[in-house]
N, C-alpha and C positions, 0 to 999 in steps of 0.2 A: 525567513527563518534565519536565525543566527547560526553561523558556522559551528560545527561540532567537531571535537577532536575524536580520534579513533578510541581512546580511553573512555570518553563520555558515551559514545555509541555502544561499546562493548558492556559497559555497566548498566545500560538502561533497560535490558530485556526482562520482562516480567513473566514470560511463559517458556522460557528455556533454561537449561542449566548454565552455570558459569563455564564449564568446559565447552558447551555448544557455542556460547557467545565468544569464547576465546578462538574457537576454530573457524568461525564465519569469515568469509572473504568480503571485503569492502568493495563497493562499486569500482569498476576498472577506471572510471574517470573521476575518482574521489577528489584528487587535487584540483580538478577544474569544474566542480560542480557549481551551478548558478544558484547559490544559496539565497540570494535576494528574490529569486522567482519561486522559491519552493515554500510550501506551506508545511510539508513533512517530507522526510527523506524515505524514499522507497526504492528498492532494487531486488532483483533476482540474483541470488549468490552465484557469482562466477565459478566458485569451486564446487558448488552442489546446486545444479540447476533445477532441482525439484524443491528447492527451498527459497523463500522470499522473505524479506524483512521491511518492516515499517518502523520508523523512529519519529514520534510525534512530540513536538515541544510542548511542555507543560509548565505551569508556574513552579512546581517543585523540582524541576529538571526534566530531561527527555525521558520519554517512555517507549521502550522498544517492544516490538511484537514480532515474533517469528511465525512465518505462514508455510504451509505445505502447498507445493504446486503439483497439481495432478500431471501425470504423463500426458504428452501431446497426443491429441486424437485427431481425427479428421474433422475439419471445419471449413465449410464453403464460404467463398468470399461474397456470395450473393446475399446470404443471411446477415443480418446486423444484430448486434447486441449492445446493451448500454451498461456502463459502469455505474454501480450502485453508489460510489462516492461522489464523483464529479458529474455524472449523468452525461458523459460523452458517449456518443454513438460510434461504433467501430464495426468493421467486418467481424464476423464470428471469431476469427483468430486473434483479434484485438483485445478480447476480453477473456479473463480466465476466472474460474472459480477457485479461490484461495481459502484454505481451512487453517484456522488458528487454534492451537490447543489453548484451552482456558487457562488462566493463571492459577497456581496453587495446585492443591491435591486433585481437584476436579480434572485438570489438564493431565496430571500424571496417571489418571485412571482412564485417559483416552477421550475425554469430552472435548468437542470442538465447536466452533461456530464459523460459518463460512460467509463469504462476500464475493460477488462478482465485481472485479475490478480490472481497470486497464492492465493489460499484460505486462506492459513496461513500468507500471506504477508511477507514471508521469503525469498524474491528474493535474498537478499545479501548472504544468507547462501547457497542457490542453486548454485549461480554463483561461489562460493568459494569451492564447494564440501563438505561443512560441513553438508549438509542435502541432501538426495536423494528423488526424487518423489516417492510417494507410489504407488504400483501396476504397476510399469513400469518394464517390464522384459528386455528390451534392453536399456542400458545406452545411453544417448544422447551424440554423439560425435561432436565436433566443431573444426575447425582449428584455431580459435581466441585463443589468450592468455587470461588468467584470467583478466589482466588489460584492454585488448580490449573489453571483454564481459562487464566488469563493466563500461567502458566508454559508450558503447552502451546503457546500462540500464539507465545510467544517462541522456543520450539524450532523451530516451523515457519518463522517469520521468519529465524532465524539460518540455517537450511538453505537458504532461498531466497537470502539475502544471499551465502552461501558460494558458491553457484552462479554468481552474477553476478561476484563478485570473485576467483574462483579463478584462480591463474596457469595459463597455457598448459601443457598436458601435453606429454610427449615426442613 
């Protein structure tokens, strides 16, 4: 992913107001992000921990999606869950259900779409072996190459983005 400026990120959001985009806090490590290893930028807002954000590079410019993070509940380390974007298996606390308001009038009416995703939104780093799921004793083995895993994640991400940005039906 090409590095983005703060201005580009704030202007990219399709499912939040300009005021909400202006108030969001960038990742604490924004200046040191590993842009070359990222397929998309994802983070939990340090100023509002029940909000998360995804910024996906697109041909016409970045597309940002604001997500709501449910309040933390009890999750055991024994049970595992899988991210629907990168298909990385985590302990139960390593995957969260995030809900994105739909873009436009449907989102303003409260319509959302959900996705189970890595709690730290670091899918790109898990796919590249730069980060390992916490509390997993057995590494996840796949026969796909890194490029194939990244392509699969992009397909899953594109499906999610399409659900958020789809125009209202008849």
